[in-house]
N, C-alpha and C positions, 0 to 999 in steps of 0.2 A: 504494500500500500504506500502510495506517495505521500509527500508532505502536503499539508493543508495550506491553501492560500486564501486570501480575502480579496474580493472584487467589489468595485463600486460603480454604479451607473447613476447619473444625475438626470432627472426628468423635470420638465416644467409643467406643472398642473397635476391634479390628482388622477385624471383619466389617463394621461400619458404614463404616469408612474405605475398605475395598476396594469396597464397593457405591457409595460416593460417587465414588471415583476412576473407576470404570467408567462411571457416569452422566455425569460431567464429560467424559470422553474421547469418549463417543458422542453427546453432545447438541449440541456446538458445535465450531467449528474452533479448538481450543486444543491446546496441547502440555503434557503433564504434566512438571513439573520434578522432582518427587520428593515426599518426605514427611519429617516430623520427629516423632519420638516424644518427648513431653514428659517421660515418666517419672512423671507425676503423674495418678493416677486414670485412666490409659489414654487420655488425650487425644492425638490424632494430627492434625497439621496437614498438609493436602494443598496443594501449591503448583503453579500452572499459569500459562501465559502465552498471550496472544493479543491481539486488538484489544479495545477497551472493550466493544463490543456482545456479542462472543462470551464474554468473561469474565462479564458480567452474566447472560447466558442460561445458561451452564454452572453458575454458582453457584445460580441460581434452580431449575434442574432437579435439582441435588443436594440441595437443602434439603427436609427432610421437611415434609409438609403442616402439622403442628402447630408449625412454627417461626415462623409469622407473617411479619411484614414483615422483610426483610433490611436490614441497615445498609449503605448505599452512600454514598460520599463525594460 
């Protein structure tokens, strides 16, 4: 079993956050940890964990097509 990693996806608005969380949970072997509402312009941060490959796959699946390249370390 690989090491656990944590991933984050930021969405604007509750509907977009719910859609992103649903896509994340269904697209890869990850576990949703929760969300944080920033209170500023409706930004919501979705947190999830899994192995590195699953995190990357889930983040890419949740990103809208117009997002372009994702930033990965």
